[in-house]
Backbone of each chain as nested JSON, in Angstrom:
{
  "chains": [
    {"id": "A", "residues": [
      {"number": 1, "name": "MET", "atoms": {"N": [0.839, -1.193, 0.0], "CA": [0.0, 0.0, 0.0], "C": [0.876, 1.246, 0.0]}},
      {"number": 2, "name": "ILE", "atoms": {"N": [0.643, 2.107, -0.944], "CA": [1.44, 3.327, -1.036], "C": [0.514, 4.535, -0.923]}},
      {"number": 3, "name": "LYS", "atoms": {"N": [0.924, 5.49, -0.089], "CA": [0.169, 6.738, 0.009], "C": [0.797, 7.774, -0.906]}},
      {"number": 4, "name": "ALA", "atoms": {"N": [-0.05, 8.522, -1.567], "CA": [0.465, 9.541, -2.477], "C": [-0.321, 10.829, -2.31]}},
      {"number": 5, "name": "THR", "atoms": {"N": [0.314, 11.921, -2.632], "CA": [-0.351, 13.223, -2.588], "C": [-0.193, 13.872, -3.952]}},
      {"number": 6, "name": "VAL", "atoms": {"N": [-1.298, 14.372, -4.483], "CA": [-1.268, 15.047, -5.779], "C": [-1.694, 16.493, -5.589]}},
      {"number": 7, "name": "TYR", "atoms": {"N": [-0.941, 17.413, -6.163], "CA": [-1.271, 18.841, -6.119], "C": [-1.585, 19.295, -7.536]}},
      {"number": 8, "name": "VAL", "atoms": {"N": [-2.746, 19.884, -7.716], "CA": [-3.105, 20.413, -9.032], "C": [-3.297, 21.919, -8.889]}},
      {"number": 9, "name": "THR", "atoms": {"N": [-2.534, 22.697, -9.639], "CA": [-2.62, 24.153, -9.533], "C": [-2.899, 24.769, -10.896]}},
      {"number": 10, "name": "VAL", "atoms": {"N": [-3.525, 25.92, -10.872], "CA": [-3.776, 26.657, -12.1], "C": [-2.437, 27.18, -12.612]}},
      {"number": 11, "name": "LYS", "atoms": {"N": [-2.18, 27.048, -13.925], "CA": [-0.91, 27.505, -14.487], "C": [-0.722, 29.004, -14.318]}},
      {"number": 12, "name": "LYS", "atoms": {"N": [0.54, 29.421, -14.213], "CA": [0.837, 30.846, -14.195], "C": [0.292, 31.491, -15.46]}},
      {"number": 13, "name": "GLY", "atoms": {"N": [-0.3, 32.652, -15.322], "CA": [-0.809, 33.347, -16.501], "C": [-2.254, 33.011, -16.795]}},
      {"number": 14, "name": "VAL", "atoms": {"N": [-2.765, 31.95, -16.174], "CA": [-4.17, 31.596, -16.37], "C": [-4.966, 32.203, -15.206]}},
      {"number": 15, "name": "LEU", "atoms": {"N": [-6.073, 32.856, -15.534], "CA": [-6.879, 33.503, -14.498], "C": [-7.457, 32.461, -13.546]}},
      {"number": 16, "name": "ASP", "atoms": {"N": [-7.407, 32.767, -12.247], "CA": [-7.956, 31.872, -11.235], "C": [-9.112, 32.604, -10.541]}},
      {"number": 17, "name": "PRO", "atoms": {"N": [-10.321, 32.517, -11.092], "CA": [-11.441, 33.306, -10.557], "C": [-11.778, 32.971, -9.106]}},
      {"number": 18, "name": "GLN", "atoms": {"N": [-11.598, 31.711, -8.737], "CA": [-11.878, 31.303, -7.357], "C": [-10.902, 32.011, -6.398]}},
      {"number": 19, "name": "GLY", "atoms": {"N": [-9.647, 32.061, -6.801], "CA": [-8.637, 32.741, -5.993], "C": [-8.924, 34.229, -5.872]}},
      {"number": 20, "name": "VAL", "atoms": {"N": [-9.32, 34.855, -6.984], "CA": [-9.632, 36.283, -6.983], "C": [-10.791, 36.557, -6.026]}},
      {"number": 21, "name": "ALA", "atoms": {"N": [-11.812, 35.683, -6.074], "CA": [-12.987, 35.861, -5.217], "C": [-12.623, 35.741, -3.74]}},
      {"number": 22, "name": "VAL", "atoms": {"N": [-11.813, 34.728, -3.412], "CA": [-11.445, 34.52, -2.01], "C": [-10.562, 35.668, -1.522]}},
      {"number": 23, "name": "GLN", "atoms": {"N": [-9.656, 36.132, -2.386], "CA": [-8.811, 37.267, -2.007], "C": [-9.678, 38.503, -1.719]}},
      {"number": 24, "name": "GLY", "atoms": {"N": [-10.664, 38.74, -2.566], "CA": [-11.584, 39.859, -2.36], "C": [-12.33, 39.726, -1.043]}},
      {"number": 25, "name": "ALA", "atoms": {"N": [-12.749, 38.51, -0.741], "CA": [-13.471, 38.265, 0.508], "C": [-12.56, 38.521, 1.712]}},
      {"number": 26, "name": "LEU", "atoms": {"N": [-11.301, 38.097, 1.612], "CA": [-10.345, 38.328, 2.711], "C": [-10.128, 39.832, 2.908]}},
      {"number": 27, "name": "HIS", "atoms": {"N": [-9.973, 40.567, 1.8], "CA": [-9.802, 42.019, 1.904], "C": [-10.998, 42.644, 2.611]}},
      {"number": 28, "name": "SER", "atoms": {"N": [-12.187, 42.173, 2.232], "CA": [-13.398, 42.802, 2.763], "C": [-13.607, 42.527, 4.252]}},
      {"number": 29, "name": "ILE", "atoms": {"N": [-12.939, 41.499, 4.791], "CA": [-13.079, 41.286, 6.24], "C": [-11.8, 41.7, 6.984]}},
      {"number": 30, "name": "GLY", "atoms": {"N": [-10.97, 42.51, 6.311], "CA": [-9.867, 43.148, 7.024], "C": [-8.484, 42.567, 6.819]}},
      {"number": 31, "name": "PHE", "atoms": {"N": [-8.355, 41.574, 5.935], "CA": [-7.022, 41.005, 5.691], "C": [-6.417, 41.645, 4.435]}},
      {"number": 32, "name": "GLN", "atoms": {"N": [-6.107, 42.955, 4.55], "CA": [-5.611, 43.708, 3.393], "C": [-4.213, 43.275, 2.961]}},
      {"number": 33, "name": "GLU", "atoms": {"N": [-3.496, 42.564, 3.822], "CA": [-2.115, 42.206, 3.487], "C": [-2.009, 41.088, 2.452]}},
      {"number": 34, "name": "VAL", "atoms": {"N": [-3.141, 40.483, 2.08], "CA": [-3.089, 39.392, 1.097], "C": [-2.89, 39.978, -0.297]}},
      {"number": 35, "name": "GLU", "atoms": {"N": [-1.691, 39.808, -0.837], "CA": [-1.355, 40.413, -2.131], "C": [-1.751, 39.539, -3.291]}},
      {"number": 36, "name": "SER", "atoms": {"N": [-1.692, 38.238, -3.101], "CA": [-2.135, 37.33, -4.152], "C": [-2.584, 36.044, -3.502]}},
      {"number": 37, "name": "LEU", "atoms": {"N": [-3.476, 35.365, -4.175], "CA": [-3.987, 34.097, -3.648], "C": [-4.42, 33.24, -4.834]}},
      {"number": 38, "name": "ARG", "atoms": {"N": [-3.869, 32.042, -4.906], "CA": [-4.249, 31.113, -5.975], "C": [-4.723, 29.832, -5.302]}},
      {"number": 39, "name": "ILE", "atoms": {"N": [-5.774, 29.264, -5.849], "CA": [-6.341, 28.057, -5.248], "C": [-6.121, 26.854, -6.159]}},
      {"number": 40, "name": "GLY", "atoms": {"N": [-5.722, 25.762, -5.554], "CA": [-5.551, 24.532, -6.311], "C": [-6.228, 23.385, -5.589]}},
      {"number": 41, "name": "LYS", "atoms": {"N": [-6.041, 22.189, -6.126], "CA": [-6.605, 21.008, -5.49], "C": [-5.492, 20.187, -4.869]}},
      {"number": 42, "name": "TYR", "atoms": {"N": [-5.881, 19.45, -3.847], "CA": [-4.936, 18.674, -3.068], "C": [-5.604, 17.323, -2.875]}},
      {"number": 43, "name": "MET", "atoms": {"N": [-4.963, 16.25, -3.33], "CA": [-5.589, 14.93, -3.237], "C": [-4.691, 13.949, -2.497]}},
      {"number": 44, "name": "GLU", "atoms": {"N": [-5.286, 13.209, -1.576], "CA": [-4.565, 12.156, -0.865], "C": [-5.095, 10.821, -1.365]}},
      {"number": 45, "name": "LEU", "atoms": {"N": [-4.217, 10.02, -1.936], "CA": [-4.621, 8.732, -2.492], "C": [-3.932, 7.597, -1.76]}},
      {"number": 46, "name": "THR", "atoms": {"N": [-4.603, 6.474, -1.693], "CA": [-3.966, 5.236, -1.254], "C": [-4.013, 4.279, -2.436]}},
      {"number": 47, "name": "LEU", "atoms": {"N": [-2.85, 3.759, -2.795], "CA": [-2.768, 2.851, -3.937], "C": [-2.457, 1.436, -3.468]}},
      {"number": 48, "name": "ASP", "atoms": {"N": [-3.185, 0.487, -3.998], "CA": [-3.007, -0.912, -3.619], "C": [-1.883, -1.546, -4.429]}},
      {"number": 49, "name": "THR", "atoms": {"N": [-0.658, -1.144, -4.11], "CA": [0.514, -1.691, -4.781], "C": [1.713, -1.429, -3.868]}},
      {"number": 50, "name": "ASN", "atoms": {"N": [2.785, -2.184, -4.046], "CA": [3.98, -1.914, -3.259], "C": [5.162, -1.546, -4.148]}},
      {"number": 51, "name": "ASP", "atoms": {"N": [4.888, -1.441, -5.427], "CA": [5.927, -1.135, -6.398], "C": [5.943, 0.378, -6.621]}},
      {"number": 52, "name": "ARG", "atoms": {"N": [6.953, 1.047, -6.062], "CA": [6.969, 2.51, -6.136], "C": [7.092, 3.027, -7.566]}},
      {"number": 53, "name": "ALA", "atoms": {"N": [7.905, 2.354, -8.373], "CA": [8.097, 2.808, -9.752], "C": [6.779, 2.714, -10.517]}},
      {"number": 54, "name": "GLU", "atoms": {"N": [6.077, 1.59, -10.3], "CA": [4.796, 1.411, -10.973], "C": [3.788, 2.452, -10.48]}},
      {"number": 55, "name": "ALA", "atoms": {"N": [3.771, 2.67, -9.161], "CA": [2.84, 3.637, -8.583], "C": [3.058, 5.015, -9.192]}},
      {"number": 56, "name": "GLU", "atoms": {"N": [4.326, 5.372, -9.363], "CA": [4.639, 6.688, -9.915], "C": [4.145, 6.821, -11.351]}},
      {"number": 57, "name": "GLU", "atoms": {"N": [4.358, 5.77, -12.112], "CA": [3.938, 5.771, -13.512], "C": [2.411, 5.854, -13.625]}},
      {"number": 58, "name": "ARG", "atoms": {"N": [1.737, 5.087, -12.755], "CA": [0.269, 5.083, -12.776], "C": [-0.295, 6.434, -12.333]}},
      {"number": 59, "name": "LEU", "atoms": {"N": [0.342, 7.023, -11.331], "CA": [-0.108, 8.334, -10.846], "C": [0.001, 9.375, -11.953]}},
      {"number": 60, "name": "LYS", "atoms": {"N": [1.115, 9.305, -12.681], "CA": [1.313, 10.254, -13.78], "C": [0.191, 10.092, -14.804]}},
      {"number": 61, "name": "ALA", "atoms": {"N": [-0.14, 8.844, -15.119], "CA": [-1.214, 8.58, -16.079], "C": [-2.555, 9.106, -15.568]}},
      {"number": 62, "name": "MET", "atoms": {"N": [-2.838, 8.917, -14.256], "CA": [-4.091, 9.423, -13.67], "C": [-4.179, 10.939, -13.802]}},
      {"number": 63, "name": "CYS", "atoms": {"N": [-3.057, 11.613, -13.52], "CA": [-3.045, 13.073, -13.609], "C": [-3.307, 13.521, -15.039]}},
      {"number": 64, "name": "GLU", "atoms": {"N": [-2.618, 12.888, -15.981], "CA": [-2.746, 13.284, -17.384], "C": [-4.152, 13.02, -17.909]}},
      {"number": 65, "name": "LYS", "atoms": {"N": [-4.746, 11.901, -17.466], "CA": [-6.031, 11.493, -18.032], "C": [-7.229, 12.095, -17.32]}},
      {"number": 66, "name": "LEU", "atoms": {"N": [-7.131, 12.294, -16.026], "CA": [-8.34, 12.696, -15.301], "C": [-8.136, 13.797, -14.259]}},
      {"number": 67, "name": "LEU", "atoms": {"N": [-7.089, 13.684, -13.457], "CA": [-7.023, 14.556, -12.278], "C": [-6.724, 16.019, -12.61]}},
      {"number": 68, "name": "ALA", "atoms": {"N": [-5.946, 16.235, -13.666], "CA": [-5.608, 17.61, -14.025], "C": [-6.017, 17.887, -15.467]}},
      {"number": 69, "name": "ASN", "atoms": {"N": [-6.414, 19.103, -15.722], "CA": [-6.64, 19.551, -17.095], "C": [-5.349, 20.231, -17.519]}},
      {"number": 70, "name": "THR", "atoms": {"N": [-4.503, 19.488, -18.24], "CA": [-3.142, 19.973, -18.49], "C": [-3.079, 21.182, -19.425]}},
      {"number": 71, "name": "VAL", "atoms": {"N": [-4.206, 21.568, -19.994], "CA": [-4.209, 22.79, -20.81], "C": [-4.038, 24.016, -19.904]}},
      {"number": 72, "name": "VAL", "atoms": {"N": [-4.726, 23.997, -18.781], "CA": [-4.676, 25.174, -17.901], "C": [-4.135, 24.874, -16.504]}},
      {"number": 73, "name": "GLU", "atoms": {"N": [-3.823, 23.602, -16.234], "CA": [-3.372, 23.249, -14.883], "C": [-2.034, 22.507, -14.901]}},
      {"number": 74, "name": "ASP", "atoms": {"N": [-1.268, 22.736, -13.855], "CA": [-0.042, 21.962, -13.616], "C": [-0.324, 20.962, -12.514]}},
      {"number": 75, "name": "TYR", "atoms": {"N": [0.459, 19.874, -12.486], "CA": [0.305, 18.951, -11.373], "C": [1.676, 18.491, -10.901]}},
      {"number": 76, "name": "ARG", "atoms": {"N": [1.71, 18.062, -9.655], "CA": [2.901, 17.382, -9.155], "C": [2.428, 16.395, -8.107]}},
      {"number": 77, "name": "TYR", "atoms": {"N": [3.225, 15.356, -7.883], "CA": [2.801, 14.355, -6.904], "C": [3.985, 13.904, -6.065]}},
      {"number": 78, "name": "GLU", "atoms": {"N": [3.668, 13.397, -4.902], "CA": [4.682, 12.904, -3.971], "C": [4.246, 11.539, -3.472]}},
      {"number": 79, "name": "LEU", "atoms": {"N": [5.191, 10.619, -3.348], "CA": [4.898, 9.326, -2.744], "C": [5.405, 9.346, -1.31]}},
      {"number": 80, "name": "GLU", "atoms": {"N": [4.627, 8.765, -0.417], "CA": [5.024, 8.76, 0.988], "C": [5.806, 7.512, 1.354]}},
      {"number": 81, "name": "GLY", "atoms": {"N": [6.534, 7.613, 2.429], "CA": [7.145, 6.435, 3.05], "C": [8.287, 5.823, 2.271]}}
    ]},
    {"id": "B", "residues": [
      {"number": 1, "name": "MET", "atoms": {"N": [7.663, 40.554, 2.281], "CA": [6.714, 39.7, 1.576], "C": [6.942, 38.244, 1.993]}},
      {"number": 2, "name": "ILE", "atoms": {"N": [5.889, 37.622, 2.445], "CA": [5.996, 36.238, 2.884], "C": [5.059, 35.374, 2.056]}},
      {"number": 3, "name": "LYS", "atoms": {"N": [5.594, 34.254, 1.567], "CA": [4.75, 33.308, 0.851], "C": [4.25, 32.247, 1.814]}},
      {"number": 4, "name": "ALA", "atoms": {"N": [3.008, 31.876, 1.671], "CA": [2.447, 30.878, 2.567], "C": [1.6, 29.894, 1.772]}},
      {"number": 5, "name": "THR", "atoms": {"N": [1.497, 28.7, 2.291], "CA": [0.661, 27.68, 1.672], "C": [-0.331, 27.181, 2.705]}},
      {"number": 6, "name": "VAL", "atoms": {"N": [-1.585, 27.117, 2.326], "CA": [-2.623, 26.636, 3.234], "C": [-3.244, 25.375, 2.637]}},
      {"number": 7, "name": "TYR", "atoms": {"N": [-3.4, 24.347, 3.453], "CA": [-4.046, 23.103, 3.037], "C": [-5.33, 22.95, 3.827]}},
      {"number": 8, "name": "VAL", "atoms": {"N": [-6.432, 22.763, 3.137], "CA": [-7.706, 22.547, 3.819], "C": [-8.221, 21.168, 3.402]}},
      {"number": 9, "name": "THR", "atoms": {"N": [-8.422, 20.296, 4.371], "CA": [-8.871, 18.935, 4.058], "C": [-10.149, 18.597, 4.817]}},
      {"number": 10, "name": "VAL", "atoms": {"N": [-10.922, 17.691, 4.249], "CA": [-12.136, 17.233, 4.913], "C": [-11.709, 16.384, 6.119]}},
      {"number": 11, "name": "LYS", "atoms": {"N": [-12.336, 16.599, 7.261], "CA": [-11.986, 15.846, 8.461], "C": [-12.213, 14.354, 8.281]}},
      {"number": 12, "name": "LYS", "atoms": {"N": [-11.407, 13.559, 8.974], "CA": [-11.614, 12.105, 8.979], "C": [-13.013, 11.807, 9.489]}},
      {"number": 13, "name": "GLY", "atoms": {"N": [-13.697, 10.911, 8.845], "CA": [-15.029, 10.543, 9.303], "C": [-16.122, 11.343, 8.624]}},
      {"number": 14, "name": "VAL", "atoms": {"N": [-15.735, 12.432, 7.965], "CA": [-16.727, 13.222, 7.22], "C": [-16.701, 12.747, 5.766]}},
      {"number": 15, "name": "LEU", "atoms": {"N": [-17.873, 12.522, 5.201], "CA": [-17.957, 12.044, 3.825], "C": [-17.41, 13.084, 2.854]}},
      {"number": 16, "name": "ASP", "atoms": {"N": [-16.621, 12.633, 1.897], "CA": [-16.047, 13.514, 0.884], "C": [-16.606, 13.095, -0.48]}},
      {"number": 17, "name": "PRO", "atoms": {"N": [-17.78, 13.618, -0.859], "CA": [-18.445, 13.156, -2.077], "C": [-17.619, 13.395, -3.343]}},
      {"number": 18, "name": "GLN", "atoms": {"N": [-16.862, 14.498, -3.354], "CA": [-16.026, 14.801, -4.521], "C": [-14.949, 13.724, -4.691]}},
      {"number": 19, "name": "GLY", "atoms": {"N": [-14.362, 13.325, -3.558], "CA": [-13.349, 12.273, -3.594], "C": [-13.927, 10.941, -4.048]}},
      {"number": 20, "name": "VAL", "atoms": {"N": [-15.116, 10.624, -3.54], "CA": [-15.782, 9.379, -3.93], "C": [-16.044, 9.363, -5.438]}},
      {"number": 21, "name": "ALA", "atoms": {"N": [-16.501, 10.51, -5.959], "CA": [-16.802, 10.604, -7.395], "C": [-15.544, 10.425, -8.239]}},
      {"number": 22, "name": "VAL", "atoms": {"N": [-14.46, 11.088, -7.825], "CA": [-13.223, 10.998, -8.611], "C": [-12.656, 9.582, -8.537]}},
      {"number": 23, "name": "GLN", "atoms": {"N": [-12.75, 8.959, -7.356], "CA": [-12.275, 7.578, -7.218], "C": [-13.065, 6.653, -8.154]}},
      {"number": 24, "name": "GLY", "atoms": {"N": [-14.385, 6.836, -8.2], "CA": [-15.22, 6.039, -9.103], "C": [-14.823, 6.238, -10.55]}},
      {"number": 25, "name": "ALA", "atoms": {"N": [-14.538, 7.493, -10.897], "CA": [-14.141, 7.796, -12.279], "C": [-12.811, 7.128, -12.612]}},
      {"number": 26, "name": "LEU", "atoms": {"N": [-11.88, 7.145, -11.649], "CA": [-10.575, 6.499, -11.887], "C": [-10.757, 4.991, -12.069]}},
      {"number": 27, "name": "HIS", "atoms": {"N": [-11.602, 4.381, -11.231], "CA": [-11.868, 2.945, -11.372], "C": [-12.423, 2.651, -12.749]}},
      {"number": 28, "name": "SER", "atoms": {"N": [-13.347, 3.502, -13.2], "CA": [-14.033, 3.216, -14.463], "C": [-13.113, 3.368, -15.674]}},
      {"number": 29, "name": "ILE", "atoms": {"N": [-11.983, 4.06, -15.519], "CA": [-11.058, 4.136, -16.655], "C": [-9.827, 3.257, -16.428]}},
      {"number": 30, "name": "GLY", "atoms": {"N": [-9.938, 2.316, -15.483], "CA": [-8.903, 1.287, -15.373], "C": [-7.915, 1.423, -14.238]}},
      {"number": 31, "name": "PHE", "atoms": {"N": [-8.099, 2.425, -13.363], "CA": [-7.176, 2.569, -12.242], "C": [-7.787, 1.936, -10.99]}},
      {"number": 32, "name": "GLN", "atoms": {"N": [-7.904, 0.612, -11.018], "CA": [-8.545, -0.127, -9.927], "C": [-7.731, -0.106, -8.639]}},
      {"number": 33, "name": "GLU", "atoms": {"N": [-6.461, 0.229, -8.731], "CA": [-5.613, 0.181, -7.533], "C": [-5.861, 1.327, -6.558]}},
      {"number": 34, "name": "VAL", "atoms": {"N": [-6.696, 2.293, -6.954], "CA": [-6.961, 3.422, -6.044], "C": [-7.922, 2.979, -4.949]}},
      {"number": 35, "name": "GLU", "atoms": {"N": [-7.401, 2.832, -3.733], "CA": [-8.205, 2.323, -2.621], "C": [-8.967, 3.414, -1.904]}},
      {"number": 36, "name": "SER", "atoms": {"N": [-8.387, 4.576, -1.847], "CA": [-9.096, 5.696, -1.249], "C": [-8.574, 6.976, -1.864]}},
      {"number": 37, "name": "LEU", "atoms": {"N": [-9.415, 7.978, -1.873], "CA": [-9.033, 9.27, -2.436], "C": [-9.841, 10.354, -1.731]}},
      {"number": 38, "name": "ARG", "atoms": {"N": [-9.131, 11.332, -1.177], "CA": [-9.804, 12.455, -0.519], "C": [-9.293, 13.731, -1.168]}},
      {"number": 39, "name": "ILE", "atoms": {"N": [-10.2, 14.648, -1.38], "CA": [-9.823, 15.888, -2.048], "C": [-9.898, 17.059, -1.082]}},
      {"number": 40, "name": "GLY", "atoms": {"N": [-8.889, 17.896, -1.136], "CA": [-8.882, 19.096, -0.317], "C": [-8.512, 20.301, -1.154]}},
      {"number": 41, "name": "LYS", "atoms": {"N": [-8.359, 21.438, -0.487], "CA": [-7.968, 22.644, -1.183], "C": [-6.54, 23.002, -0.812]}},
      {"number": 42, "name": "TYR", "atoms": {"N": [-5.911, 23.683, -1.734], "CA": [-4.512, 24.028, -1.605], "C": [-4.414, 25.499, -2.016]}},
      {"number": 43, "name": "MET", "atoms": {"N": [-3.933, 26.356, -1.149], "CA": [-3.893, 27.785, -1.468], "C": [-2.497, 28.348, -1.31]}},
      {"number": 44, "name": "GLU", "atoms": {"N": [-2.066, 29.101, -2.301], "CA": [-0.78, 29.787, -2.235], "C": [-1.059, 31.276, -2.045]}},
      {"number": 45, "name": "LEU", "atoms": {"N": [-0.57, 31.822, -0.953], "CA": [-0.814, 33.227, -0.659], "C": [0.491, 34.003, -0.606]}},
      {"number": 46, "name": "THR", "atoms": {"N": [0.419, 35.267, -0.963], "CA": [1.534, 36.174, -0.729], "C": [1.04, 37.241, 0.231]}},
      {"number": 47, "name": "LEU", "atoms": {"N": [1.76, 37.395, 1.33], "CA": [1.349, 38.362, 2.347], "C": [2.317, 39.535, 2.379]}},
      {"number": 48, "name": "ASP", "atoms": {"N": [1.778, 40.743, 2.415], "CA": [2.588, 41.951, 2.42], "C": [3.028, 42.286, 3.842]}},
      {"number": 49, "name": "THR", "atoms": {"N": [3.936, 41.487, 4.354], "CA": [4.488, 41.722, 5.688], "C": [5.819, 40.992, 5.761]}},
      {"number": 50, "name": "ASN", "atoms": {"N": [6.68, 41.378, 6.684], "CA": [7.934, 40.655, 6.861], "C": [8.043, 40.052, 8.248]}},
      {"number": 51, "name": "ASP", "atoms": {"N": [6.992, 40.198, 9.005], "CA": [6.97, 39.69, 10.366], "C": [6.347, 38.288, 10.364]}},
      {"number": 52, "name": "ARG", "atoms": {"N": [7.184, 37.279, 10.517], "CA": [6.698, 35.899, 10.403], "C": [5.684, 35.548, 11.488]}},
      {"number": 53, "name": "ALA", "atoms": {"N": [5.933, 36.032, 12.697], "CA": [5.02, 35.711, 13.798], "C": [3.649, 36.308, 13.528]}},
      {"number": 54, "name": "GLU", "atoms": {"N": [3.648, 37.55, 13.035], "CA": [2.391, 38.219, 12.725], "C": [1.686, 37.485, 11.568]}},
      {"number": 55, "name": "ALA", "atoms": {"N": [2.489, 37.12, 10.549], "CA": [1.92, 36.433, 9.389], "C": [1.231, 35.139, 9.821]}},
      {"number": 56, "name": "GLU", "atoms": {"N": [1.876, 34.419, 10.737], "CA": [1.315, 33.161, 11.192], "C": [-0.011, 33.366, 11.912]}},
      {"number": 57, "name": "GLU", "atoms": {"N": [-0.022, 34.383, 12.758], "CA": [-1.231, 34.692, 13.516], "C": [-2.371, 35.098, 12.585]}},
      {"number": 58, "name": "ARG", "atoms": {"N": [-2.039, 35.937, 11.597], "CA": [-3.055, 36.414, 10.649], "C": [-3.574, 35.256, 9.79]}},
      {"number": 59, "name": "LEU", "atoms": {"N": [-2.654, 34.36, 9.385], "CA": [-3.058, 33.204, 8.573], "C": [-4.033, 32.332, 9.34]}},
      {"number": 60, "name": "LYS", "atoms": {"N": [-3.729, 32.122, 10.615], "CA": [-4.607, 31.312, 11.455], "C": [-6.002, 31.941, 11.499]}},
      {"number": 61, "name": "ALA", "atoms": {"N": [-6.04, 33.272, 11.672], "CA": [-7.323, 33.97, 11.72], "C": [-8.069, 33.825, 10.392]}},
      {"number": 62, "name": "MET", "atoms": {"N": [-7.342, 33.929, 9.273], "CA": [-7.977, 33.774, 7.947], "C": [-8.606, 32.397, 7.801]}},
      {"number": 63, "name": "CYS", "atoms": {"N": [-7.861, 31.384, 8.236], "CA": [-8.373, 30.008, 8.138], "C": [-9.626, 29.847, 8.978]}},
      {"number": 64, "name": "GLU", "atoms": {"N": [-9.573, 30.346, 10.21], "CA": [-10.707, 30.19, 11.128], "C": [-11.93, 30.941, 10.628]}},
      {"number": 65, "name": "LYS", "atoms": {"N": [-11.707, 32.118, 10.033], "CA": [-12.83, 32.973, 9.664], "C": [-13.39, 32.695, 8.288]}},
      {"number": 66, "name": "LEU", "atoms": {"N": [-12.526, 32.296, 7.343], "CA": [-13.006, 32.218, 5.971], "C": [-12.534, 30.994, 5.184]}},
      {"number": 67, "name": "LEU", "atoms": {"N": [-11.242, 30.656, 5.292], "CA": [-10.698, 29.671, 4.356], "C": [-11.159, 28.247, 4.631]}},
      {"number": 68, "name": "ALA", "atoms": {"N": [-11.385, 27.925, 5.897], "CA": [-11.82, 26.562, 6.225], "C": [-13.13, 26.607, 6.996]}},
      {"number": 69, "name": "ASN", "atoms": {"N": [-13.945, 25.622, 6.782], "CA": [-15.139, 25.446, 7.607], "C": [-14.747, 24.451, 8.685]}},
      {"number": 70, "name": "THR", "atoms": {"N": [-14.411, 24.982, 9.854], "CA": [-13.79, 24.137, 10.876], "C": [-14.736, 23.09, 11.479]}},
      {"number": 71, "name": "VAL", "atoms": {"N": [-16.003, 23.154, 11.138], "CA": [-16.915, 22.103, 11.594], "C": [-16.589, 20.78, 10.881]}},
      {"number": 72, "name": "VAL", "atoms": {"N": [-16.327, 20.863, 9.59], "CA": [-16.08, 19.638, 8.827], "C": [-14.696, 19.585, 8.182]}},
      {"number": 73, "name": "GLU", "atoms": {"N": [-13.909, 20.661, 8.321], "CA": [-12.602, 20.683, 7.658], "C": [-11.461, 20.963, 8.635]}},
      {"number": 74, "name": "ASP", "atoms": {"N": [-10.314, 20.38, 8.327], "CA": [-9.081, 20.688, 9.045], "C": [-8.236, 21.598, 8.165]}},
      {"number": 75, "name": "TYR", "atoms": {"N": [-7.356, 22.361, 8.785], "CA": [-6.434, 23.16, 7.976], "C": [-5.049, 23.102, 8.579]}},
      {"number": 76, "name": "ARG", "atoms": {"N": [-4.064, 23.344, 7.719], "CA": [-2.706, 23.559, 8.208], "C": [-2.033, 24.514, 7.23]}},
      {"number": 77, "name": "TYR", "atoms": {"N": [-1.013, 25.21, 7.71], "CA": [-0.347, 26.169, 6.832], "C": [1.146, 26.123, 7.039]}},
      {"number": 78, "name": "GLU", "atoms": {"N": [1.855, 26.553, 6.009], "CA": [3.313, 26.59, 6.044], "C": [3.773, 27.948, 5.547]}},
      {"number": 79, "name": "LEU", "atoms": {"N": [4.79, 28.489, 6.198], "CA": [5.385, 29.728, 5.702], "C": [6.672, 29.38, 4.977]}},
      {"number": 80, "name": "GLU", "atoms": {"N": [6.905, 30.053, 3.863], "CA": [8.095, 29.759, 3.079], "C": [9.254, 30.657, 3.466]}},
      {"number": 81, "name": "GLY", "atoms": {"N": [10.42, 30.207, 3.145], "CA": [11.63, 31.049, 3.19], "C": [12.132, 31.365, 4.587]}}
    ]}
  ]
}
């Protein structure tokens, strides 16, 4: 069993409307020091395998096929343990 | 200027419907090895301050007030540099 973490973020230069909205909300409740805010996704997976090389390859395929929209998003992943 | 990262995750024991849906989608396209998947939010912030202690305190307040719903979500944050 391998635990993995996947981070999916909006690419630089691509507008992040969710981030803009949250930043505006923070400003409006007094957190004026927030200069920028970008929101991404964070996924914790458990994989039923003990082969780290295979897990890494499969994770990459999952990101490319489903977890990230590679046109506007970047991804990175980490294996635990 | 301080860069910070905030992670907001669904608490253990709380149903994560988005994670369940994505796990089902991964299974249906051949990634049967995914045993569990939980989705959270990942935020990159830039704060206009150089006082790390103050930044930490303000970040905590932001999480408590707006970024996380502490009834069903956990949060943690990291300061860079």
